[in-house]
C-alpha positions in Angstrom: 17.5 -2.4 5.3 16.8 1.2 4.4 13.8 3.0 5.7 13.8 6.7 5.0 11.4 9.6 5.0 11.2 11.9 2.1 10.5 10.7 -1.4 11.2 13.5 -3.9 8.0 14.3 -5.8 9.1 15.5 -9.2 8.2 15.5 -12.9 10.3 12.6 -14.0 9.6 11.0 -17.4 7.8 7.7 -17.4 10.0 4.8 -16.3 13.0 7.0 -15.4 15.0 5.3 -12.6 13.1 2.0 -12.9 14.8 -0.8 -14.7 11.7 -2.7 -16.0 10.3 -1.6 -19.3 6.5 -1.7 -19.7 6.0 -3.1 -16.2 3.2 -5.4 -15.4 1.2 -3.9 -12.5 -1.0 -5.7 -10.0 -3.5 -3.7 -8.0 -4.8 -4.5 -4.5 -7.7 -2.7 -2.9 -8.0 -1.0 -6.2 -11.0 1.3 -5.6 -11.7 3.0 -8.9 -8.1 2.7 -10.1 -6.7 6.1 -9.3 -3.5 5.0 -7.7 -2.9 2.6 -10.7 -3.3 5.6 -13.1 -0.7 7.6 -11.2 1.8 4.7 -11.2 1.3 4.1 -14.9 1.8 7.8 -15.6 5.2 7.6 -13.9 6.4 4.1 -14.8 4.5 3.3 -17.9 3.3 -0.3 -18.3 -0.2 -1.6 -17.7 -2.4 -3.1 -15.1 -2.8 -6.9 -15.6 -5.2 -7.6 -12.7 -7.2 -5.9 -9.9 -8.3 -7.1 -6.5 -11.4 -5.0 -5.4 -14.2 -6.4 -3.3 -16.8 -3.6 -3.2 -19.4 -3.6 -6.0 -19.6 0.1 -6.8 -15.9 0.7 -7.6 -15.7 -2.7 -9.3 -18.3 -1.4 -11.9 -16.0 1.5 -12.6 -13.0 -0.8 -13.0 -15.0 -3.0 -15.4 -15.8 0.0 -17.6 -12.3 1.6 -17.6 -10.3 -1.7 -17.6 -12.6 -4.1 -19.5 -9.9 -6.6 -20.3 -8.4 -6.7 -16.8 -9.6 -9.4 -14.4 -10.8 -8.5 -10.9 -10.2 -11.2 -8.4 -12.5 -9.7 -5.8 -11.9 -10.9 -2.2 -8.2 -10.5 -1.3 -8.6 -13.2 1.4 -9.5 -15.8 -1.2 -6.9 -15.1 -3.9 -4.3 -17.9 -4.6 -1.3 -15.7 -5.5 0.5 -18.6 -7.1 -2.1 -18.7 -9.9 -2.2 -15.0 -10.9 -0.1 -13.4 -13.7 3.4 -12.4 -12.5 3.9 -8.7 -11.9 6.7 -6.2 -11.7 4.9 -3.6 -9.6 2.3 -4.0 -6.9 0.1 -1.1 -5.8 -2.6 -0.7 -3.2 -4.3 1.4 -0.6 -5.4 -1.0 2.1 -8.6 0.0 4.1 -8.2 3.1 6.1 -11.3 3.1 8.2 -9.6 1.9 11.4 -6.6 4.2 11.2 -8.3 7.3 9.9 -8.7 10.4 12.1 -12.3 10.5 10.8 -13.1 6.9 12.0 -13.3 5.1 15.4 -9.5 4.5 15.4 -9.8 0.8 16.2 -6.3 0.4 14.8 -4.5 -1.9 12.3 -5.2 -5.1 14.1 -6.5 -8.6 13.4 -10.2 -8.4 12.9 -10.3 -4.8 11.7 -10.6 -3.7 8.0 -7.3 -2.0 8.2 -5.8 -5.3 9.5 -6.2 -6.5 5.9 -2.6 -5.1 5.5 -1.6 -8.6 6.5 -3.1 -9.9 3.2 -1.2 -7.2 1.3 2.0 -8.3 3.0 1.2 -11.9 2.2 0.8 -11.0 -1.5 4.2 -9.3 -1.5 5.9 -12.3 0.1 4.6 -14.6 -2.7 4.7 -12.3 -5.7 8.0 -10.6 -4.9 7.5 -7.5 -7.1 10.3 -5.2 -8.1 8.4 -2.3 -6.6 5.6 -1.8 -4.2 3.5 1.4 -4.0 1.3 1.8 -0.9 -1.1 4.6 -0.1 -3.1 5.4 3.1 -4.3 8.2 5.3 -2.1 10.3 7.5 -3.7 8.6 10.5 -1.4 5.7 9.7 1.3 7.6 11.6 -0.6 7.6 14.9 -3.0 4.6 14.8 -2.3 1.7 17.1 -1.5 -1.7 15.9 -0.7 -5.3 16.8 2.6 -6.5 15.2 5.3 -9.1 15.7 7.7 -6.1 15.5 6.5 -5.2 19.0 5.2 -8.3 20.5 4.9 -6.9 24.1 3.9 -3.4 25.2 7.2 -2.6 26.9 9.4 -3.9 24.1 9.8 -0.5 22.5 9.6 1.6 25.6 5.8 1.7 26.1 3.8 1.1 29.3 2.5 -2.3 30.4 -0.9 -1.5 28.8 -0.1 0.5 25.6 2.1 -0.4 22.7 4.4 2.3 21.4 4.5 1.0 17.8 2.1 2.7 15.4 0.6 1.4 12.2 3.2 3.0 9.8 6.0 1.5 11.9 4.3 -2.0 11.6 4.0 -1.7 7.8 7.7 -0.6 7.5 8.7 -3.4 9.8 6.8 -6.0 7.8 8.4 -4.7 4.6 11.8 -5.0 6.3 11.1 -8.6 7.3 10.1 -9.4 3.7 13.5 -8.0 2.5 12.3 -4.7 1.1 13.8 -1.2 1.4 11.2 1.5 1.9 10.8 5.3 1.5 7.7 7.2 2.7 6.3 10.6 2.3 3.2 12.6 3.2 1.7 14.2 0.1 -1.1 16.7 0.1 -3.8 17.0 -2.5 -2.7 20.7 -2.7 0.7 19.5 -4.0 -1.2 18.5 -7.2 -3.1 21.7 -7.4 -6.3 20.7 -5.5 -7.9 23.4 -3.3 -7.6 21.4 -0.1 -4.9 19.5 1.9 -6.2 15.9 2.1 -2.9 14.5 3.2 -1.9 10.9 2.3 1.0 8.7 3.2 2.8 7.1 0.2 5.3 4.3 0.7 7.5 3.1 -2.1 9.5 -0.2 -1.5 11.8 -2.3 -3.5 13.8 -5.5 -2.7 17.1 -5.2 -1.0 20.1 -5.8 -3.3 
């Protein structure tokens, strides 16, 4: 298992370094589809389905991707019935890990805890690549995870777990048999006049 920090952000041609031509892309927590557009710009291919629950961004998806089905509630999708994919993208909810929120953490019962549904989709679909996006707060937010099933297992106190949300995500990917790289990318890196830092994780099956 390889977990490393530092994905090189460059200007590669579409599909360079990726062995699947015209990859089929599945999109979770799609929002208005911005992450999907970025992935298509690098890898080529097309989105074959979305999973977006909120009504407002779903209207944008309907307009921009009129032929692409939207399965809505991720907790109700039967992954054995959807079209097979090569790439799975998604930015699971950030409200409970964001520095701007209440910091409830990535735990069962929180919106950010829907990462568990993302991981379940990966376990069934087994894509060749997974692209995950979330806020920088993922590095410091608390979590509940089988990776650290007791507070003192990783050197914490009796009352506080040491593991943070990013570590739990990487640990889950490891258990699923995926290598992962992660990087913090600022909006300023793409020319925007503000930082707006985001964590990007790229994972692929171990070989």
